[in-house]
Backbone as CSV, one residue per row, in Angstrom:
resi,resn,N_x,N_y,N_z,CA_x,CA_y,CA_z,C_x,C_y,C_z
1,MET,0.168,-67.459,28.879,-1.059,-66.639,28.952,-0.735,-65.256,29.483
2,ARG,0.093,-65.240,30.550,0.476,-63.940,31.122,1.233,-63.102,30.092
3,ILE,2.063,-63.771,29.313,2.841,-63.064,28.288,1.914,-62.457,27.245
4,LEU,0.860,-63.174,26.830,-0.105,-62.689,25.839,-0.842,-61.454,26.348
5,ILE,-1.269,-61.529,27.611,-1.975,-60.380,28.218,-1.069,-59.159,28.264
6,LEU,0.207,-59.366,28.606,1.169,-58.261,28.690,1.361,-57.626,27.320
7,ILE,1.447,-58.470,26.258,1.631,-57.948,24.904,0.426,-57.099,24.477
8,ILE,-0.787,-57.610,24.781,-2.011,-56.860,24.444,-2.037,-55.526,25.185
9,PHE,-1.663,-55.538,26.447,-1.634,-54.330,27.279,-0.681,-53.278,26.684
10,LEU,0.526,-53.737,26.301,1.526,-52.825,25.735,1.071,-52.268,24.390
11,LEU,0.390,-53.099,23.597,-0.114,-52.623,22.312,-1.172,-51.533,22.491
12,ASN,-2.051,-51.703,23.494,-3.080,-50.702,23.775,-2.473,-49.368,24.187
13,ILE,-1.447,-49.443,25.019,-0.767,-48.203,25.467,-0.141,-47.496,24.274
14,ASN,0.505,-48.284,23.403,1.166,-47.705,22.234,0.159,-47.035,21.297
15,CYS,-1.006,-47.668,21.114,-2.048,-47.098,20.257,-2.586,-45.800,20.833
16,LYS,-2.785,-45.787,22.165,-3.295,-44.579,22.826,-2.314,-43.423,22.665
17,GLU,-1.013,-43.723,22.830,-0.006,-42.681,22.689,-0.010,-42.104,21.276
18,LYS,-0.200,-42.988,20.280,-0.239,-42.519,18.901,-1.463,-41.644,18.649
19,ARG,-2.637,-42.097,19.211,-3.859,-41.298,19.037,-3.699,-39.934,19.664
20,ASP,-3.151,-39.900,20.891,-2.922,-38.622,21.572,-1.966,-37.745,20.779
21,SER,-0.931,-38.388,20.223,0.051,-37.644,19.443,-0.586,-37.039,18.205
22,TYR,-1.428,-37.874,17.501,-2.113,-37.368,16.315,-3.049,-36.218,16.677
23,SER,-3.763,-36.345,17.806,-4.699,-35.314,18.242,-3.978,-33.997,18.491
24,ILE,-2.852,-34.086,19.196,-2.072,-32.871,19.492,-1.558,-32.258,18.202
25,ASN,-1.053,-33.118,17.303,-0.531,-32.620,16.039,-1.624,-31.972,15.197
26,ASP,-2.832,-32.589,15.190,-3.951,-32.024,14.440,-4.292,-30.630,14.953
27,LYS,-4.359,-30.485,16.291,-4.677,-29.184,16.881,-3.612,-28.155,16.539
28,ASN,-2.352,-28.592,16.612,-1.257,-27.687,16.265,-1.311,-27.276,14.803
29,ASP,-1.669,-28.276,13.943,-1.776,-27.979,12.516,-2.879,-26.949,12.258
30,ILE,-4.029,-27.110,12.951,-5.147,-26.165,12.788,-4.732,-24.771,13.231
31,LYS,-4.058,-24.702,14.407,-3.597,-23.399,14.895,-2.616,-22.769,13.922
32,THR,-1.734,-23.589,13.354,-0.753,-23.087,12.391,-1.444,-22.556,11.137
33,LEU,-2.454,-23.317,10.648,-3.193,-22.883,9.466,-3.930,-21.573,9.715
34,GLU,-4.561,-21.461,10.894,-5.283,-20.234,11.240,-4.324,-19.051,11.333
35,LYS,-3.159,-19.301,11.962,-2.151,-18.248,12.086,-1.649,-17.825,10.714
36,ASP,-1.381,-18.822,9.844,-0.901,-18.521,8.495,-1.947,-17.733,7.703
37,LYS,-3.230,-18.074,7.920,-4.312,-17.371,7.226,-4.342,-15.902,7.628
38,VAL,-4.223,-15.634,8.933,-4.225,-14.251,9.430,-3.022,-13.483,8.883
39,ILE,-1.865,-14.144,8.918,-0.639,-13.506,8.409,-0.788,-13.189,6.926
40,ASN,-1.357,-14.148,6.172,-1.545,-13.963,4.730,-2.518,-12.827,4.439
41,GLU,-3.628,-12.772,5.217,-4.611,-11.706,5.028,-3.996,-10.348,5.341
42,ASN,-3.221,-10.273,6.435,-2.563,-9.014,6.790,-1.552,-8.606,5.725
43,LEU,-0.824,-9.613,5.201,0.171,-9.342,4.170,-0.494,-8.802,2.913
44,GLN,-1.609,-9.460,2.504,-2.325,-8.996,1.321,-2.860,-7.589,1.524
45,SER,-3.397,-7.314,2.731,-3.921,-5.990,3.040,-2.819,-4.943,2.989
46,ASN,-1.663,-5.282,3.601,-0.549,-4.342,3.611,-0.008,-4.107,2.205
47,GLN,0.062,-5.192,1.399,0.538,-5.038,0.030,-0.397,-4.154,-0.775
48,LEU,-1.707,-4.339,-0.565,-2.698,-3.546,-1.285,-2.606,-2.086,-0.895
49,ILE,-2.578,-1.821,0.406,-2.537,-0.436,0.864,-1.209,0.222,0.509
50,ASP,-0.114,-0.567,0.566,1.186,-0.021,0.174,1.191,0.363,-1.304
51,SER,0.552,-0.474,-2.134,0.523,-0.180,-3.565,-0.282,1.087,-3.846
52,VAL,-1.349,1.301,-3.062,-2.159,2.510,-3.218,-1.391,3.716,-2.695
53,PHE,-0.839,3.598,-1.479,-0.150,4.721,-0.855,1.073,5.144,-1.651
54,PHE,1.794,4.164,-2.184,3.034,4.473,-2.899,2.770,5.372,-4.104
55,LYS,1.648,5.139,-4.784,1.341,5.881,-6.006,0.746,7.261,-5.735
56,LEU,0.252,7.479,-4.527,-0.419,8.742,-4.230,0.568,9.821,-3.796
57,GLU,0.289,11.039,-4.208,1.117,12.165,-3.811,0.638,12.711,-2.467
58,GLU,1.580,13.221,-1.682,1.234,13.912,-0.436,0.540,15.223,-0.788
59,VAL,-0.556,15.497,-0.103,-1.307,16.716,-0.387,-0.654,17.906,0.306
60,ASN,-0.678,19.037,-0.346,-0.187,20.286,0.239,-1.374,21.077,0.765
61,LEU,-1.333,21.366,2.051,-2.425,22.116,2.675,-2.095,23.609,2.691
62,PRO,-3.132,24.475,2.694,-4.569,24.166,2.733,-5.111,23.807,1.350
63,ILE,-6.286,23.156,1.358,-6.999,22.880,0.116,-8.494,23.104,0.340
64,SER,-9.236,23.141,-0.750,-10.688,23.314,-0.662,-11.351,22.524,-1.781
65,SER,-12.659,22.671,-1.888,-13.424,21.973,-2.934,-12.955,22.349,-4.332
66,GLU,-12.351,23.526,-4.472,-11.863,23.938,-5.791,-10.825,22.953,-6.320
67,PHE,-10.172,22.244,-5.389,-9.159,21.247,-5.749,-9.736,20.168,-6.660
68,ILE,-11.026,19.844,-6.491,-11.643,18.770,-7.272,-12.772,19.260,-8.170
69,SER,-12.994,20.568,-8.228,-14.152,21.088,-8.966,-14.137,20.697,-10.439
70,ASN,-12.935,20.611,-11.033,-12.862,20.240,-12.452,-12.808,18.732,-12.669
71,LEU,-12.886,17.963,-11.573,-12.859,16.503,-11.673,-14.260,15.896,-11.581
72,VAL,-15.251,16.756,-11.316,-16.645,16.309,-11.209,-17.451,16.984,-12.311
73,ILE,-18.219,16.182,-13.049,-19.023,16.723,-14.145,-20.502,16.512,-13.840
74,GLU,-21.333,17.385,-14.439,-22.787,17.307,-14.245,-23.465,17.317,-15.601
75,ASN,-24.413,16.409,-15.778,-25.164,16.335,-17.032,-26.632,16.132,-16.715
76,GLU,-27.431,17.176,-16.924,-28.876,17.134,-16.673,-29.176,16.674,-15.254
77,GLY,-28.445,17.213,-14.314,-28.713,16.935,-12.904,-28.095,15.665,-12.370
78,VAL,-27.352,14.928,-13.202,-26.692,13.704,-12.765,-25.188,13.962,-12.707
79,TYR,-24.583,13.601,-11.575,-23.168,13.886,-11.364,-22.323,12.635,-11.578
80,ASN,-21.117,12.867,-12.087,-20.205,11.764,-12.346,-18.773,12.274,-12.189
81,ILE,-17.836,11.330,-12.145,-16.422,11.667,-12.063,-15.873,11.826,-13.478
82,GLU,-15.016,12.813,-13.656,-14.437,13.094,-14.965,-13.847,11.832,-15.588
83,GLU,-14.096,11.632,-16.874,-13.790,10.370,-17.551,-12.312,9.988,-17.457
84,GLU,-11.413,10.953,-17.545,-9.985,10.653,-17.502,-9.579,10.056,-16.155
85,ILE,-10.207,10.528,-15.087,-9.932,9.976,-13.752,-10.351,8.514,-13.705
86,VAL,-11.528,8.238,-14.215,-12.058,6.872,-14.194,-11.176,5.946,-15.030
87,LYS,-10.702,6.424,-16.180,-9.883,5.589,-17.065,-8.484,5.348,-16.505
88,ASN,-7.916,6.366,-15.862,-6.513,6.298,-15.447,-6.290,5.786,-14.031
89,LYS,-7.348,5.716,-13.224,-7.197,5.252,-11.854,-8.011,3.988,-11.628
90,LYS,-7.427,3.042,-10.913,-8.143,1.817,-10.583,-9.215,2.121,-9.544
91,ALA,-10.391,1.578,-9.755,-11.481,1.759,-8.787,-11.377,0.710,-7.690
92,PHE,-11.483,1.142,-6.449,-11.471,0.236,-5.306,-12.840,0.254,-4.649
93,SER,-13.259,-0.919,-4.174,-14.520,-0.971,-3.427,-14.208,-1.479,-2.035
94,ASN,-14.617,-2.708,-1.726,-14.383,-3.243,-0.386,-13.035,-3.927,-0.238
95,GLU,-12.190,-3.855,-1.263,-10.845,-4.411,-1.148,-10.049,-3.677,-0.072
96,LEU,-10.239,-2.386,-0.020,-9.451,-1.539,0.872,-10.330,-0.635,1.717
97,PHE,-11.285,0.016,1.062,-12.169,0.962,1.746,-13.403,0.209,2.250
98,THR,-13.651,0.277,3.540,-14.736,-0.473,4.160,-15.793,0.467,4.715
99,GLU,-16.799,-0.118,5.357,-17.862,0.677,5.963,-17.552,1.034,7.422
100,VAL,-16.322,0.778,7.868,-15.940,1.116,9.236,-15.996,2.624,9.418
101,LYS,-16.755,3.076,10.405,-16.929,4.506,10.629,-17.304,4.753,12.083
102,SER,-17.228,6.014,12.494,-17.628,6.376,13.846,-19.115,6.133,14.029
103,GLU,-19.511,5.774,15.253,-20.920,5.476,15.520,-21.822,6.682,15.285
104,LYS,-21.281,7.880,15.467,-22.107,9.078,15.349,-22.683,9.289,13.948
105,LYS,-22.124,8.581,12.962,-22.565,8.797,11.595,-23.565,7.741,11.111
106,THR,-23.937,6.814,11.958,-24.754,5.681,11.509,-26.169,6.088,11.095
107,ASP,-26.665,7.244,11.555,-28.031,7.652,11.220,-28.087,8.539,9.974
108,ASP,-26.961,8.782,9.337,-26.901,9.601,8.134,-27.050,8.701,6.910
109,PHE,-28.052,9.007,6.072,-28.329,8.183,4.887,-27.085,7.978,4.037
110,PHE,-26.320,9.032,3.806,-25.183,8.934,2.892,-24.066,8.046,3.443
111,TYR,-24.019,7.863,4.760,-23.020,6.967,5.343,-23.446,5.502,5.281
112,ASN,-24.648,5.281,4.771,-25.134,3.901,4.645,-25.317,3.486,3.190
113,VAL,-24.798,4.296,2.272,-24.819,3.939,0.855,-23.801,2.834,0.622
114,THR,-24.205,1.789,-0.083,-23.297,0.669,-0.370,-22.899,0.683,-1.849
115,GLY,-21.928,-0.162,-2.181,-21.523,-0.281,-3.580,-20.781,0.918,-4.112
116,LYS,-20.064,1.610,-3.239,-19.315,2.796,-3.669,-18.048,2.396,-4.422
117,GLU,-17.658,3.227,-5.391,-16.402,3.046,-6.122,-15.447,4.178,-5.734
118,PHE,-14.276,3.804,-5.214,-13.300,4.783,-4.738,-12.187,4.980,-5.767
119,PHE,-11.862,6.243,-6.029,-10.746,6.603,-6.890,-9.803,7.493,-6.082
120,PRO,-8.788,6.885,-5.423,-7.886,7.653,-4.548,-7.153,8.756,-5.307
121,VAL,-7.065,9.940,-4.665,-6.473,11.119,-5.295,-5.207,11.575,-4.586
122,PHE,-5.229,11.605,-3.236,-4.047,12.051,-2.496,-3.962,11.340,-1.154
123,LYS,-2.845,11.551,-0.480,-2.665,11.019,0.873,-2.067,12.096,1.763
124,LYS,-2.255,11.909,3.068,-1.630,12.755,4.083,-1.118,11.822,5.167
125,THR,0.203,11.731,5.303,0.814,10.787,6.239,1.012,11.429,7.598
126,ASN,0.551,10.728,8.644,0.713,11.185,10.019,1.440,10.097,10.812
127,ASN,1.756,10.397,12.067,2.518,9.446,12.882,1.766,8.144,13.122
128,ASN,0.474,8.241,13.476,-0.292,7.055,13.861,-1.241,6.549,12.778
129,TYR,-1.442,7.318,11.733,-2.402,6.928,10.702,-2.076,7.654,9.398
130,THR,-2.694,7.189,8.330,-2.565,7.827,7.023,-3.958,8.143,6.503
131,THR,-4.129,9.361,6.005,-5.402,9.786,5.437,-5.325,9.706,3.914
132,VAL,-6.344,9.087,3.322,-6.444,9.016,1.861,-7.687,9.782,1.427
133,GLY,-7.505,10.698,0.480,-8.632,11.443,-0.081,-9.043,10.833,-1.407
134,SER,-10.333,10.514,-1.558,-10.798,9.797,-2.758,-12.063,10.420,-3.333
135,LEU,-12.091,10.504,-4.658,-13.353,10.737,-5.343,-14.125,9.434,-5.319
136,VAL,-15.437,9.518,-5.077,-16.245,8.305,-4.901,-17.521,8.421,-5.730
137,ARG,-17.752,7.406,-6.534,-18.988,7.345,-7.317,-19.969,6.425,-6.608
138,TYR,-21.218,6.858,-6.504,-22.210,6.044,-5.797,-23.582,6.222,-6.432
139,TYR,-24.510,5.363,-6.012,-25.892,5.460,-6.463,-26.781,5.654,-5.241
140,GLY,-27.533,6.743,-5.251,-28.380,7.076,-4.116,-29.838,6.762,-4.379
141,GLU,-30.713,7.626,-3.890,-32.149,7.429,-4.024,-32.551,7.287,-5.492
142,ASN,-33.442,6.347,-5.751,-33.961,6.096,-7.102,-32.855,5.677,-8.069
143,ASP,-31.743,5.126,-7.498,-30.591,4.674,-8.300,-29.967,5.790,-9.132
144,ILE,-30.050,7.006,-8.629,-29.435,8.140,-9.316,-27.991,8.265,-8.846
145,GLN,-27.115,8.563,-9.791,-25.687,8.623,-9.496,-25.311,9.938,-8.828
146,GLY,-24.370,9.855,-7.889,-23.840,11.030,-7.215,-22.344,10.877,-7.002
147,VAL,-21.721,11.925,-6.490,-20.272,11.923,-6.267,-19.959,12.451,-4.869
148,PHE,-19.137,11.704,-4.152,-18.570,12.134,-2.867,-17.097,12.467,-3.053
149,PHE,-16.565,13.226,-2.089,-15.125,13.188,-1.819,-15.007,12.765,-0.368
150,ILE,-14.275,11.678,-0.133,-14.208,11.070,1.193,-12.772,11.032,1.690
151,LEU,-12.597,11.369,2.973,-11.322,11.179,3.658,-11.413,9.888,4.459
152,SER,-10.474,8.968,4.225,-10.447,7.690,4.939,-9.146,7.581,5.708
153,ASN,-9.241,7.242,6.991,-8.049,7.084,7.824,-7.728,5.607,8.024
154,PHE,-6.446,5.258,7.857,-5.973,3.881,8.005,-4.864,3.830,9.047
155,ASN,-4.850,2.751,9.840,-3.744,2.583,10.775,-2.533,2.014,10.042
156,LYS,-1.454,1.788,10.771,-0.207,1.361,10.139,-0.272,-0.078,9.621
157,LYS,-1.307,-0.827,10.023,-1.495,-2.188,9.517,-2.386,-2.220,8.278
158,GLY,-2.801,-1.052,7.831,-3.628,-0.996,6.632,-5.106,-1.189,6.863
159,LYS,-5.557,-1.119,8.120,-6.972,-1.274,8.438,-7.636,0.101,8.561
160,GLN,-8.826,0.218,7.962,-9.541,1.487,8.035,-10.014,1.758,9.454
161,ILE,-9.831,3.010,9.890,-10.237,3.422,11.232,-11.561,4.178,11.174
162,ASP,-11.656,5.090,10.231,-12.829,5.965,10.158,-12.845,6.614,8.776
163,TYR,-13.996,7.186,8.405,-14.024,7.988,7.184,-15.005,9.135,7.336
164,LEU,-14.827,10.164,6.496,-15.644,11.367,6.583,-15.976,11.850,5.173
165,ILE,-17.268,12.052,4.913,-17.712,12.613,3.632,-17.596,14.130,3.720
166,ILE,-16.744,14.712,2.905,-16.525,16.164,2.990,-17.048,16.902,1.760
167,TYR,-17.446,16.157,0.742,-17.961,16.762,-0.497,-19.057,15.857,-1.025
168,ASN,-20.133,16.468,-1.527,-21.242,15.669,-2.040,-21.966,16.437,-3.128
169,ARG,-22.297,15.727,-4.196,-23.154,16.265,-5.247,-24.181,15.196,-5.586
170,PHE,-25.454,15.542,-5.303,-26.535,14.593,-5.578,-27.841,15.373,-5.726
171,LEU,-28.609,15.034,-6.753,-29.867,15.734,-7.006,-30.970,14.755,-7.338
172,TRP,-32.036,14.832,-6.552,-33.287,14.167,-6.882,-34.394,15.035,-6.315
173,GLU,-35.066,14.607,-5.263,-36.066,15.465,-4.643,-35.390,16.606,-3.879
174,VAL,-34.193,16.323,-3.398,-33.389,17.319,-2.687,-32.044,17.455,-3.399
175,ASN,-31.614,18.691,-3.553,-30.295,18.951,-4.123,-29.299,19.092,-2.980
176,TYR,-28.317,18.166,-2.927,-27.311,18.187,-1.870,-25.995,18.718,-2.422
177,GLU,-25.477,19.748,-1.767,-24.173,20.296,-2.127,-23.339,20.461,-0.852
178,TYR,-22.289,19.669,-0.745,-21.341,19.798,0.367,-20.018,20.290,-0.216
179,ASN,-19.477,21.346,0.374,-18.159,21.838,-0.001,-17.273,21.870,1.237
180,PHE,-15.959,21.893,1.035,-15.055,21.776,2.178,-13.833,22.668,2.046
181,THR,-13.219,22.904,3.200,-11.875,23.481,3.279,-11.108,22.687,4.328
182,ILE,-9.817,22.511,4.098,-8.927,21.862,5.065,-7.745,22.803,5.276
183,ASP,-7.544,23.274,6.510,-6.473,24.243,6.755,-5.138,23.558,7.029
184,GLU,-4.126,24.370,7.347,-2.770,23.845,7.551,-2.679,22.864,8.710
185,ASN,-3.577,22.989,9.684,-3.589,22.109,10.857,-4.532,20.917,10.690
186,PHE,-4.987,20.714,9.476,-5.905,19.639,9.125,-7.254,19.768,9.852
187,LYS,-7.668,21.004,10.072,-9.037,21.236,10.545,-9.930,21.269,9.310
188,ILE,-10.985,20.462,9.347,-11.870,20.295,8.188,-13.175,21.037,8.443
189,THR,-13.547,21.894,7.520,-14.825,22.606,7.605,-15.671,22.224,6.405
190,ILE,-16.894,21.778,6.677,-17.813,21.351,5.610,-19.014,22.290,5.594
191,ASP,-19.259,22.919,4.462,-20.449,23.750,4.269,-21.486,22.925,3.526
192,LYS,-22.629,22.723,4.181,-23.671,21.867,3.605,-24.884,22.701,3.196
193,LYS,-25.368,22.412,1.997,-26.551,23.089,1.477,-27.526,22.045,0.958
194,GLU,-28.787,22.159,1.381,-29.835,21.236,0.943,-31.029,22.039,0.431
195,GLU,-31.390,21.826,-0.827,-32.532,22.512,-1.431,-33.619,21.477,-1.714
196,ASN,-34.753,21.632,-1.053,-35.828,20.652,-1.152,-36.816,21.045,-2.249
197,PHE,-36.871,20.246,-3.322,-37.770,20.524,-4.446,-39.046,19.681,-4.374
198,TRP,-39.237,19.003,-3.250,-40.402,18.123,-3.115,-41.436,18.739,-2.183
199,ASP,-42.678,18.823,-2.640,-43.786,19.344,-1.842,-44.481,18.164,-1.163
200,GLU,-44.300,18.045,0.155,-44.857,16.908,0.898,-46.384,16.916,0.852
201,GLU,-47.006,18.085,0.937,-48.472,18.165,0.952,-49.067,17.719,-0.386
202,LYS,-48.454,18.141,-1.486,-48.958,17.781,-2.814,-48.401,16.446,-3.301
203,ASP,-47.398,15.933,-2.569,-46.737,14.686,-2.951,-46.232,14.767,-4.387
204,ASP,-45.565,15.881,-4.664,-45.072,16.122,-6.013,-43.959,17.163,-5.953
205,PHE,-43.248,17.319,-7.068,-42.232,18.365,-7.134,-42.896,19.735,-7.137
206,ILE,-42.171,20.735,-6.613,-42.690,22.103,-6.646,-42.741,22.588,-8.089
207,LYS,-43.548,23.610,-8.335,-43.692,24.126,-9.696,-42.423,24.853,-10.125
208,GLU,-42.186,24.844,-11.419,-41.023,25.543,-11.965,-41.111,27.025,-11.619
209,GLY,-40.033,27.568,-11.126,-40.002,28.972,-10.727,-40.185,29.181,-9.231
210,GLU,-40.778,28.183,-8.543,-40.921,28.280,-7.088,-39.570,28.069,-6.407
211,LYS,-39.363,28.791,-5.335,-38.109,28.650,-4.599,-38.177,27.433,-3.677
212,PRO,-37.178,26.605,-3.727,-37.179,25.430,-2.837,-36.867,25.827,-1.396
213,GLU,-37.337,25.018,-0.468,-36.958,25.211,0.931,-35.470,24.877,1.068
214,THR,-34.719,25.807,1.643,-33.262,25.654,1.673,-32.737,25.630,3.105
215,LYS,-31.847,24.670,3.371,-31.152,24.598,4.655,-29.654,24.716,4.400
216,GLN,-28.989,25.511,5.216,-27.548,25.640,5.123,-26.942,25.546,6.515
217,TYR,-25.919,24.736,6.656,-25.254,24.619,7.948,-23.809,24.217,7.753
218,LYS,-23.049,24.348,8.818,-21.611,24.138,8.760,-21.190,23.147,9.838
219,GLU,-20.223,22.288,9.495,-19.650,21.344,10.457,-18.128,21.447,10.397
220,SER,-17.495,21.264,11.560,-16.033,21.295,11.618,-15.523,20.037,12.309
221,TYR,-14.402,19.514,11.811,-13.839,18.271,12.344,-12.332,18.383,12.513
222,LEU,-11.847,17.679,13.524,-10.425,17.432,13.701,-10.231,15.922,13.811
223,VAL,-8.997,15.478,13.656,-8.686,14.056,13.808,-7.957,13.863,15.131
224,ASN,-8.468,12.941,15.976,-7.816,12.718,17.262,-6.623,11.746,17.120
225,ALA,-5.971,11.458,18.234,-4.762,10.633,18.204,-5.047,9.214,17.716
226,LYS,-6.308,8.756,17.845,-6.672,7.401,17.399,-7.019,7.348,15.907
227,GLY,-7.040,8.517,15.276,-7.380,8.547,13.853,-8.861,8.688,13.576
228,LEU,-9.652,9.063,14.586,-11.091,9.250,14.419,-11.406,10.715,14.123
229,PHE,-12.379,10.943,13.241,-12.828,12.307,12.953,-13.762,12.756,14.073
230,VAL,-13.419,13.867,14.709,-14.184,14.350,15.861,-14.798,15.697,15.528
231,ASN,-16.130,15.796,15.707,-16.841,17.053,15.488,-16.468,18.065,16.552
232,VAL,-16.098,19.272,16.137,-15.675,20.313,17.098,-16.503,21.571,16.928
């Protein structure tokens, strides 16, 4: 009888050790899978950004809006990207370019436009980050098409740090025209013009021949050591 009890006791201990072993192994397997997933995602991100960066030419500064003036077309007030650019360049959306941006821009309508199509044009390589300049097709108010030129900063792991809209063409109730210059020190100056063709009191467009209410202002930006665009 004592021998039987001892055998049962030893069997219970052995089963417990196996259960504990399986539990530890399961946890280790989960941690390994999670780690592999992160590594795989980072690898895919790096491969994607490397493939984009490799094909892009380094930009020679200074440059201005004239650099892209012949790449944007207008037809009856609707703006689009020149057809050859669209055909010859792959469009990127959230694969690489994200909505990550500085908090100061969250109240700007154009920084909250979704579904943008990016067509990378050039790059500027720095020690801590890389800047990619892209023509961007988007749909704004009333689903009308417009065109941005956006500077996007990425860290060395291929993650977006910040972005800045430096060029804009969009016309509906308000005509938006943003033009830019970038000097040798990568100081960015944006000249913004807004012409309002909407009469709030009449709840209608102004009459043909009437001058729209016009606002013009200028913004200047530098990039700090973290890769963020800072208003100066």
